C-alpha positions as CSV (number, residue, x, y, z in Angstrom):
1,M,15.6,-22.2,2.9
2,Y,13.5,-25.3,2.3
3,C,10.2,-23.6,1.7
4,C,10.2,-24.4,-2.0
5,V,11.3,-27.9,-3.1
6,F,10.5,-27.7,-6.8
7,F,14.2,-27.4,-7.8
8,Q,15.6,-29.6,-5.1
9,D,17.6,-31.7,-7.5
10,F,18.3,-29.0,-10.0
11,A,22.1,-29.2,-10.0
12,N,24.8,-31.8,-9.3
13,T,27.5,-29.4,-8.1
14,I,26.7,-29.9,-4.4
15,P,24.7,-33.2,-4.0
16,G,21.4,-32.8,-2.2
17,H,21.6,-29.0,-2.1
18,G,19.9,-28.2,-5.4
19,G,21.0,-25.6,-7.9
20,I,21.0,-21.8,-8.0
21,M,17.2,-21.7,-8.3
22,D,16.9,-23.7,-5.1
23,R,18.9,-21.0,-3.3
24,F,16.8,-18.1,-4.5
25,D,13.2,-19.2,-5.2
26,C,12.1,-18.7,-1.7
27,Q,13.8,-15.3,-1.5
28,Y,11.4,-14.0,-4.2
29,L,8.4,-15.2,-2.2
30,M,9.7,-13.6,1.0
31,A,10.6,-10.4,-0.7
32,T,7.0,-10.1,-1.9
33,F,5.6,-10.6,1.6
34,V,8.1,-8.2,3.1
35,N,7.2,-5.5,0.5
36,V,3.5,-5.9,1.2
37,Y,4.1,-5.8,5.0
38,I,6.2,-2.6,4.8
39,A,3.8,-0.9,2.5
40,S,0.8,-1.9,4.7
41,F,2.1,-1.5,8.2
42,I,5.4,0.4,8.4
43,R,5.2,3.2,5.9
44,G,2.8,5.9,7.0
45,P,0.3,7.6,4.8
46,N,1.7,10.2,2.4
47,P,-0.5,13.3,2.0
48,S,1.1,14.2,-1.3
49,K,0.1,10.8,-2.8
50,V,-3.5,11.3,-1.5
51,I,-3.6,14.7,-3.2
52,Q,-2.3,13.2,-6.4
53,Q,-4.9,10.5,-6.4
54,L,-7.7,13.1,-5.6
55,L,-6.6,15.3,-8.5
56,A,-6.8,12.3,-10.9
57,L,-10.5,11.9,-10.1
58,R,-13.3,13.4,-12.2
59,I,-14.6,16.8,-11.1
60,D,-17.9,15.4,-9.7
61,Q,-16.0,12.9,-7.6
62,Q,-13.7,15.6,-6.3
63,L,-16.7,17.7,-5.4
64,H,-18.3,14.8,-3.6
65,I,-15.2,14.2,-1.5
66,F,-14.8,18.0,-0.8
67,N,-18.4,18.2,0.4
68,S,-18.1,15.1,2.5
69,L,-14.9,16.3,4.1
70,K,-16.4,19.8,4.7
71,A,-19.4,18.3,6.4
72,H,-17.3,16.1,8.5
73,L,-15.0,18.9,9.6
74,T,-18.0,21.2,10.3
75,E,-19.6,18.5,12.4
76,K,-16.4,18.0,14.4
77,G,-16.1,21.8,15.0
78,F,-13.0,22.4,13.0
79,L,-14.8,24.6,10.4
80,P,-17.4,27.2,11.2
81,A,-20.9,26.4,10.0
82,L,-22.4,28.3,7.0
83,E,-24.9,30.0,9.4
84,D,-21.9,31.6,11.3
85,F,-20.9,33.4,8.1
86,M,-24.4,34.7,7.5
87,A,-24.8,36.2,11.0
């Protein structure tokens, strides 16, 4: 509770314990770090959010991502190559 000492003598209701801001100022800081930690390490990727972000891109950017993903999946063997369709 003593991470922020800016408001240490903020109130006189309980001597030496600061005021209401002394009780909660560090909670705001810790809540920010906890939120970043959960968003970065706990919560997994959400495919629907990725699709929403892709659809917000310009068409040329979407096509570049599509072609890159198609080339990657073809290289890994998950998609047949274009030559397989021609034969």
